[in-house]
C-alpha positions as CSV (number, residue, x, y, z in Angstrom):
1,M,96.9,31.0,84.3
2,F,93.1,30.1,83.1
3,G,91.9,29.3,86.0
4,V,93.2,25.9,86.1
5,R,93.8,24.7,89.7
6,V,96.6,22.4,90.5
7,V,95.2,19.5,92.4
8,T,98.1,17.7,94.9
9,D,97.8,13.8,95.0
10,T,96.7,14.2,98.5
11,Q,93.9,16.4,98.1
12,F,92.6,14.2,95.2
13,D,93.0,10.9,97.5
14,T,91.0,13.1,100.3
15,T,88.6,13.6,98.0
16,V,88.1,10.0,96.6
17,I,88.1,8.4,99.9
18,T,85.2,11.0,101.1
19,T,83.4,10.3,97.8
20,V,83.4,6.7,98.2
21,W,82.6,6.4,102.1
22,S,79.8,8.9,101.5
23,S,78.6,6.7,98.6
24,A,78.8,3.4,100.5
25,F,76.8,5.1,103.5
26,V,73.9,6.5,101.1
27,A,73.7,3.4,99.2
28,G,73.5,1.1,102.9
29,I,70.7,3.6,104.0
30,G,68.9,3.4,100.6
31,A,68.9,-0.4,100.8
32,L,67.1,-0.5,104.1
33,T,63.2,-1.1,103.5
34,V,60.5,0.5,105.6
35,T,60.5,-2.9,107.8
36,D,64.1,-2.5,108.5
37,W,63.9,1.5,109.6
38,L,61.0,0.6,112.0
39,A,62.7,-2.3,113.4
40,F,65.9,-0.2,113.9
41,G,63.8,2.6,115.5
42,G,62.0,0.1,117.6
43,F,65.4,-1.3,119.0
44,I,66.4,2.5,119.5
45,I,63.2,3.1,121.3
46,A,63.8,0.3,123.4
47,F,67.4,0.9,124.3
48,L,66.5,4.4,125.4
49,T,63.6,2.8,127.4
50,M,66.1,0.8,129.2
51,I,68.3,3.5,130.1
52,G,65.4,5.8,131.6
53,N,64.0,2.7,133.6
54,F,67.5,2.3,135.0
55,L,68.1,5.9,135.9
56,H,64.7,6.2,137.1
57,K,65.0,3.2,139.3
58,R,68.5,4.5,140.6
59,Q,66.6,7.5,141.8
60,M,64.2,6.1,143.5
61,R,66.3,3.8,145.3
62,K,68.5,6.9,146.4
63,L,65.2,8.6,147.6
64,R,64.2,5.5,149.5
65,E,67.7,5.4,151.1
66,R,67.4,9.1,152.3
67,E,63.7,8.4,153.5
68,V,64.9,5.5,155.7
69,E,67.8,7.5,157.2
70,N,65.7,10.5,157.8
71,E,63.3,8.2,159.7
72,E,66.1,6.4,161.6
73,R,67.2,9.7,162.7
74,R,63.7,10.8,163.6
75,L,63.3,7.5,165.7
76,G,66.7,7.7,167.1
77,L,68.0,4.6,165.5
78,S,71.3,3.7,163.8
79,H,72.6,0.8,161.8
80,S,75.1,-0.4,164.7
81,A,72.4,-0.8,167.0
82,E,70.8,-3.8,165.0
83,L,74.5,-5.5,164.9
């Protein structure tokens, strides 16, 4: 009638829950010191480096296996001949 909007209980509950969680998140982020942020960043960088090293090592292992197979084919060797 005069621009008054009726808010249902579900909408109100959703708004309150969203506000509480976002406030808690912002408070938690704000509570971290510079040292905490640097430590967190260090952990992230170390974890990403570990994953990168793992993927690189796996790729190098596959490449080496292909090189060995190509060399065996070139020389006429097979794995069954060794047994």
